[in-house]
C-alpha positions as CSV (number, residue, x, y, z in Angstrom):
1,M,-5.8,6.5,-25.7
2,R,-7.8,4.2,-23.7
3,Y,-10.9,5.1,-21.8
4,G,-11.9,3.9,-18.3
5,L,-14.7,4.4,-15.6
6,S,-13.4,5.2,-12.1
7,V,-15.8,5.2,-9.3
8,P,-15.9,5.2,-5.5
9,N,-16.2,2.1,-3.3
10,F,-19.0,3.6,-1.5
11,A,-21.7,1.3,-2.5
12,D,-23.2,-2.3,-2.2
13,P,-20.6,-4.4,-4.0
14,S,-23.4,-6.1,-6.1
15,G,-24.3,-2.6,-7.5
16,L,-20.6,-2.1,-8.6
17,V,-20.5,-5.5,-10.2
18,E,-23.5,-4.6,-12.4
19,L,-21.7,-1.2,-13.0
20,A,-18.7,-3.0,-14.3
21,V,-20.5,-5.4,-16.6
22,A,-22.6,-2.5,-18.0
23,S,-19.3,-0.7,-18.7
24,E,-17.7,-3.5,-20.6
25,A,-20.9,-4.1,-22.6
26,A,-20.9,-0.3,-23.5
27,G,-17.2,-0.6,-24.8
28,W,-15.2,0.9,-22.1
29,D,-11.6,-0.4,-21.9
30,G,-11.2,-0.2,-17.9
31,F,-13.0,-0.2,-14.7
32,F,-11.5,1.2,-11.6
33,L,-12.5,1.5,-8.0
34,W,-11.4,3.7,-5.4
35,D,-10.0,2.2,-2.1
36,H,-11.1,3.8,1.0
37,I,-11.7,2.5,4.5
38,V,-13.0,5.5,6.3
39,V,-14.1,8.9,4.5
40,D,-16.8,10.5,7.1
41,R,-16.9,9.3,10.6
42,S,-19.8,11.3,11.4
43,S,-22.0,10.0,8.6
44,P,-20.2,7.1,7.1
45,P,-21.6,5.8,3.7
46,P,-21.7,2.2,2.8
47,I,-18.0,1.1,1.8
48,C,-16.9,-2.3,0.2
49,E,-13.6,-3.8,-0.1
50,P,-12.5,-3.1,-3.7
51,W,-10.3,-6.1,-4.5
52,T,-12.9,-8.5,-3.4
53,T,-15.4,-6.6,-5.5
54,L,-12.9,-6.9,-8.3
55,A,-12.5,-10.5,-7.9
56,A,-16.3,-10.9,-8.6
57,V,-16.2,-8.3,-11.6
58,A,-13.3,-10.6,-13.0
59,V,-15.5,-13.7,-13.4
60,M,-18.5,-11.6,-14.8
61,T,-16.5,-9.9,-17.4
62,T,-13.9,-11.0,-20.2
63,R,-12.3,-7.8,-21.8
64,I,-12.3,-4.8,-19.7
65,R,-9.2,-3.9,-17.5
66,L,-9.8,-4.0,-13.8
67,G,-7.9,-2.2,-11.0
68,T,-7.9,0.2,-8.1
69,L,-7.3,4.1,-8.5
70,I,-5.6,3.9,-5.9
71,T,-5.0,1.5,-3.2
72,P,-3.2,3.1,-0.3
73,V,-0.4,0.6,0.2
74,P,0.9,1.8,3.5
75,R,-2.2,0.7,5.4
76,R,-2.0,-2.9,3.7
77,R,0.3,-5.9,4.2
78,P,2.2,-6.3,1.0
79,W,2.2,-10.0,0.9
80,V,-1.5,-9.9,1.4
81,L,-2.1,-7.3,-1.3
82,A,0.2,-9.2,-3.6
83,R,-2.0,-12.3,-3.2
84,Q,-5.2,-10.2,-3.9
85,V,-4.0,-8.7,-7.1
86,C,-2.6,-11.8,-8.4
87,T,-5.9,-13.8,-7.5
88,V,-7.7,-11.0,-9.6
89,D,-5.2,-11.3,-12.5
90,H,-5.9,-15.0,-12.7
91,L,-9.6,-14.9,-12.3
92,S,-9.6,-12.1,-15.1
93,G,-7.2,-13.9,-17.6
94,G,-4.6,-11.4,-16.9
95,R,-6.6,-8.1,-16.8
96,A,-5.6,-6.6,-13.5
97,V,-4.0,-3.3,-12.8
98,L,-2.5,-2.1,-9.3
99,G,-3.1,1.5,-8.9
100,V,-1.1,2.8,-5.7
101,G,-0.7,5.6,-3.6
102,L,-0.4,7.1,0.1
103,G,-4.2,7.5,0.7
104,V,-6.1,10.6,1.7
105,P,-7.4,12.0,4.0
106,A,-4.8,10.8,6.3
107,Q,-6.5,11.7,9.4
108,E,-9.4,9.4,8.4
109,E,-7.6,6.6,6.7
110,Y,-4.9,6.3,9.2
111,A,-5.3,8.4,12.5
112,A,-8.8,7.5,13.1
113,L,-7.5,3.9,13.0
114,G,-4.6,4.5,15.4
115,E,-2.0,4.5,12.8
116,P,0.7,7.2,11.9
117,A,-0.6,9.8,9.6
118,D,2.9,11.1,8.4
119,P,2.8,11.3,4.6
120,K,6.7,11.1,4.5
121,R,6.7,7.6,6.4
122,H,3.9,6.6,4.1
123,G,6.0,7.4,1.1
124,A,8.9,5.3,2.5
125,I,6.6,2.4,3.3
126,L,5.0,2.4,-0.3
127,D,8.3,2.2,-1.9
128,E,9.5,-0.5,0.3
129,A,6.3,-2.3,-0.1
130,L,6.5,-2.1,-3.9
131,T,9.7,-3.7,-4.0
132,V,8.5,-6.7,-1.8
133,I,5.2,-7.0,-4.0
134,D,7.3,-7.1,-7.3
135,A,9.7,-9.8,-5.7
136,L,6.8,-11.8,-4.5
137,W,5.4,-11.8,-7.9
138,S,8.5,-13.1,-9.5
139,G,7.9,-16.6,-8.3
140,E,11.4,-16.8,-6.6
141,A,12.3,-17.1,-3.1
142,V,12.3,-13.7,-1.4
143,H,14.8,-12.6,1.2
144,H,14.0,-9.1,2.1
145,R,15.5,-7.3,5.3
146,G,14.1,-3.5,5.2
147,V,13.2,-0.7,7.3
148,Y,9.3,-1.8,7.5
149,F,9.2,-5.4,6.2
150,E,11.3,-8.7,6.7
151,I,10.7,-11.8,4.6
152,D,12.7,-15.0,5.2
153,G,12.8,-17.2,1.9
154,V,9.1,-17.1,1.0
155,R,8.2,-18.1,-2.6
156,F,4.7,-17.3,-3.9
157,S,2.8,-19.4,-6.3
158,P,1.2,-19.0,-8.9
159,R,2.8,-16.0,-10.6
160,P,0.6,-13.3,-12.0
161,L,-0.5,-14.3,-15.7
162,Q,0.9,-10.9,-16.7
163,Q,4.7,-10.6,-17.1
164,P,7.0,-9.3,-16.3
165,R,4.3,-8.1,-13.7
166,I,0.8,-6.9,-13.1
167,P,1.1,-3.1,-14.1
168,I,1.7,-0.7,-11.3
169,W,0.4,2.9,-11.6
170,C,1.4,5.4,-9.1
171,A,-0.4,8.3,-7.9
172,A,1.1,11.8,-8.3
173,S,-0.1,14.7,-6.3
174,L,1.3,17.5,-8.3
175,P,3.0,20.2,-8.1
176,S,5.3,17.7,-6.2
177,R,7.2,15.5,-8.5
178,A,7.7,12.4,-6.0
179,G,4.9,10.4,-7.4
180,V,6.2,11.1,-10.9
181,R,9.5,10.0,-10.0
182,R,8.0,6.8,-8.1
183,G,5.8,6.1,-11.4
184,A,8.8,6.3,-13.6
185,R,10.2,3.2,-11.7
186,W,7.3,1.3,-12.4
187,D,4.6,1.2,-15.1
188,G,2.7,4.4,-15.0
189,V,1.6,7.7,-13.4
190,A,-1.9,8.8,-12.4
191,P,-1.6,12.6,-11.7
192,M,-3.7,14.9,-9.8
193,Y,-3.2,18.6,-8.8
194,S,-3.4,18.6,-5.0
195,A,-2.2,21.7,-3.1
196,P,-3.4,23.3,0.3
197,G,-6.9,24.2,-0.4
198,E,-7.1,22.9,-3.9
199,M,-7.5,19.4,-5.4
200,R,-8.6,19.1,-9.0
201,P,-8.0,17.0,-12.4
202,V,-4.7,17.9,-14.1
203,T,-4.8,20.1,-17.0
204,P,-3.5,19.0,-20.6
205,E,-0.3,21.4,-19.8
206,E,0.3,19.4,-16.6
207,V,0.0,16.0,-18.3
208,A,2.6,17.2,-20.9
209,S,4.9,17.9,-18.2
210,V,4.5,14.5,-16.5
211,A,5.0,12.9,-20.2
212,T,8.2,15.0,-20.6
213,D,9.4,14.0,-17.3
214,L,9.0,10.2,-18.1
215,R,10.6,10.9,-21.5
216,D,13.7,12.6,-19.8
217,R,13.8,9.4,-17.6
218,G,13.7,7.0,-20.6
219,R,10.4,5.7,-19.8
220,A,8.0,7.3,-22.2
221,E,7.4,4.3,-24.3
222,S,6.8,1.9,-21.4
223,S,4.8,4.0,-18.9
224,D,1.0,4.9,-18.9
225,V,-0.1,8.5,-18.1
226,V,-3.5,8.0,-16.5
227,V,-5.7,11.1,-16.4
228,W,-8.8,11.2,-14.2
229,T,-11.4,13.9,-15.0
230,V,-15.2,14.5,-14.7
231,G,-17.3,15.2,-17.9
232,P,-14.6,16.2,-20.4
233,S,-15.4,17.9,-23.7
234,A,-14.3,16.5,-26.9
235,E,-11.7,19.1,-27.2
236,L,-10.5,18.5,-23.7
237,R,-10.2,14.8,-24.5
238,L,-8.2,15.6,-27.7
239,A,-5.8,18.0,-25.7
240,Y,-5.1,15.2,-23.2
241,A,-4.2,12.7,-25.9
242,Q,-2.1,15.2,-27.7
243,A,-0.5,16.1,-24.4
244,G,0.6,12.4,-23.7
245,A,-2.2,10.7,-21.8
246,T,-2.5,7.1,-22.7
247,W,-5.5,6.5,-20.5
248,L,-8.4,9.0,-19.7
249,V,-10.5,7.8,-16.8
250,E,-13.9,9.4,-16.3
251,G,-16.2,9.3,-13.4
252,P,-19.3,10.9,-11.8
253,A,-19.2,14.1,-10.0
254,P,-19.4,14.0,-6.1
255,G,-22.9,14.0,-4.7
256,P,-25.7,11.8,-3.2
257,D,-26.7,10.6,-6.7
258,W,-23.3,9.4,-7.8
259,L,-24.0,5.9,-8.5
260,E,-27.0,6.7,-10.8
261,A,-24.7,9.2,-12.7
262,A,-22.0,6.5,-13.0
263,A,-24.5,4.3,-14.5
264,A,-25.5,6.8,-17.1
265,I,-21.8,7.4,-18.1
266,A,-21.1,3.7,-18.3
267,K,-24.2,3.1,-20.4
268,A,-23.4,5.9,-22.8
269,G,-20.0,4.1,-23.5
270,P,-16.7,5.9,-24.1
271,P,-15.9,8.3,-27.0
272,V,-14.5,5.8,-29.3
273,A,-16.3,2.5,-28.4
């Protein structure tokens, strides 16, 4: 199991670059940013664009995996996102990971900016957008006529350094299995439990159910299972590993001092450096 640090993009980008550099120095395997546009209209925090920030991180690091957990693809043009992520892949020497999902809260991320907030529509856009991104990364001429996107013979160069593509991890909001099914079509699943009135990290038992689902779909050996949590004990880390998690991504608890808490976590290093 690999260990990563995941932090909000609610900060000055230079501070996040410093945090990523400290994370690599301490032995972490991955550094991941959230991807939000709006979280609180009444008292907005400072928010930076994550892929631009990760480009800066890429040139300041040499080993650590870099990506988002997660980028809400339905509010981005897929060809622009494909270029951004490929650029980070080249700057980092092939260390980029694209974490994708629908984006929450929908009222803030979509409706407040005049976009439809229907999650079913977002799911359909996400699936088509991933097909477009993967095709553009192939380096071949792309001819696409879909419900949401049209591409007429566009060929992207350069291709990503990672082949057959940059890994794509799909968020899954349990108990729904839609995200698990989507992740099985790509390169990994990042599950959370998200039901009305409750959002929390998944339990080891829920991780095991995701791993079983991937195995039943013939994807167990090729797919990552990415678990996010806050302050896990040694026993919980072991339980996640035994349940089938391939990445354990830790982060600070929400609060006004989250950046200081994240810096302490980063400097402490992973359980196995």
